[in-house]
C-alpha angles and dihedrals in degrees: 000000000000112000115230111223120220137184123218118196132181092176103063131113105288095167092116089076132056093220102171095212099320122154107251140180140177120228121196134174114221098233127226102183116352115015094192095053094040093050091046088055091048089054092049093047092048093050091046089055092048090048095193108157145206098039137162126242109212116204131174107216127217127191091323099079098123092045089051092050092048092048093049092045092050090050090045096234120161111237146150130214127210130175132225115237094223121075130236130200133224134174128218133160091007093302130108121220135186124212143167105246113241116224115209121202109192121190115223125188104183144023090252090056091047092052090050093051092047091049089055100040112021091099086075090061091052088051089055098250110145108275120175145145128224120200105176121030123343125291120227116226120210133180123242123176092338095312132106115233132173119244114208125201121214089208093079136040112266137176113173143146140205126206111240131236113310090356093294102151125302143266118234127200129191144162092184118120090232092059108045106106140037095250089062091051092051091050090056096056112117122246114282096036125104130188110236098167133033114190103313095336118102113212115223114242 
């Protein structure tokens, strides 16, 4: 079996989250063909190994709100939609539009449901819309300089993640005792994955 190489970093740019002292790490699959698809699979495999359900998939919508609602309704997923107060702009067909970004929170009860949702919506993560997952308690989203970022509170237990730029890996945040150091992260990697770099240190094969 081909070993899938991953990089774990505790030293990256975590400015996209107000983490309030949470332990955090970045997990990235060194791609061989398609980094977006391979890192999506890494995320699914990692969540399958954690096996923490139900969870919520948190997606910032774009100009596809009605299509998203119709898709979720047809698949009979439970979800809520909120709207940011600030406005964003996008251009299409030579015209510029403003909109209040919708924020979908979709409840997922199994790995099969998660895979289905990601198959239908992961393109939004690769387009740099906010795409995250919350395991324990809800995550509050706030706007800063036209971007959506999660704000975590140390007053409640939280384990959550955010897909990185262009779908290149993901950032994970936790104040749980079981996720507070890199050795615990490594032990939670699914079968078939091997850590070949930790922070700036390359691990000899």
